[in-house]
N, C-alpha and C positions, 0 to 999 in steps of 0.2 A: 661712898668713896671706893669700896672694893669693886663695884661694877665699873666705875670710871677707869680704874687701874687695869682691870681685866680687858676692857674695851681698847685701851691704849696699847696693851701688850698684843692683842689680836691684830690691831691695825699695823703696828710696827712689824710683826711677824709676816703679815700678808705683803707689806711693802718690800721687805727683804726677799721673800720668796719670788715676788714678781720681778724684782731687779735681777735676781740670779737667772731666772728663766729668760729674761730679755737679753742677758749676756751670752746665752748659749749659742752655739754655732747655728747659722741659718743657711739655707740653700743659696742665698745671695752672696755668701762669702766666696771670694774668687778662688780660695783654696779648698772649698768644700769637696770632699772626695766623690760625692755623687756627681758634682758638676764637672770635675776635671778627670775623673776615672770612672765614668758611668758604665763603661764596658766591663768593669770588674766589681763595682760596688752597687748593690741594690738595696733600697730601703725595705726592710722586712717589717718594721714596727716603729711607731713613734707616739709618744704622749708627752705630757707636761714634764716628766722626769727623765726619760731616756729616749735615745734614738738607737735603733738596732740595725746594723748593716750586715747583709749577707755578702761575703766577699769570696770570689772565685778568681784565683790568680794562676793562669796556665804556666807551665814551664817556660822559662826564658822571658816572660813578660816583664816589662819595666813600667811601673805606674809613675805618672808625672808627680811632681811635688804637690803635696796636699797636707791638710791639717786635720788632726783629731783632738778633741778635748780628752780629759782623763776618763778612764773607764776600764772595761775588761775585754779580753779576747779569749774566745773558746776555739780551740783547734780541732778540726774534724779529720785532718789528714796529716801524715808525716811529710814535711817539706822543709826546704832550706830557704830562709828569707835573708836577702842581703839588704840591710837597712842603712840608709844614709840620712841621718838627721842633720838639720841645718847646723853648720858650724862644727860638725864632727866627722871623723873618718868613718868610712863604711865598716859595718860589722855584719858578719854572717851568723845567724842564729838557726839552729835546728829546732823545728817545731814538731812536737809529737802529738799524734791523734789522741784525743781524750784528755788533753791537758788544757789548762787555762792560765792566763797571766793578767796581773794588774798593769795598766799602762798609764803613765803620766801623759799630760798634754804634750803633743809633738807636732812639728812640721817636718816632713820627711819624704823621701822617695823609697819605694820598695821594689826589689827585683826578685823574682822567683829564680833562685840560683841552682835549683835541683831538677830532677827528672819527673817529679810528680806535681800535680796541681795542689796549690794551697787553698784550702777551704776554711774560712774563718768566720765566726760570728762576732762582730765587734759591737759591744754594748757601750755606747757613749753616754756619760752622765751629763745632765744639763744644769748642774749646780756645783 
């Protein structure tokens, strides 16, 4: 009986994990940042759990509307990001080199509103 319960738990866990991975962003998404902002977003690493984007945003550059799942951002340069999320007023955020931030899932446009390049490593979680 214990083996059957264990097998059922493993199967349910595997099914849940598979469904979460299946729901993660794919390059076929019309708002995928690599698809719509390929000049600023480069795929650095991807596996079952994460997708890592290396982002370089020159001064004055405005990225088109795109989507990110929840994850982390690591900032390598000091720069000013003007972020316009869907349904929200634009906000300017000063990003400091050597810092990082948790990011909820978002659909947004980003403009580099300062004089220095924004260099970001975006770690997107697939669950």
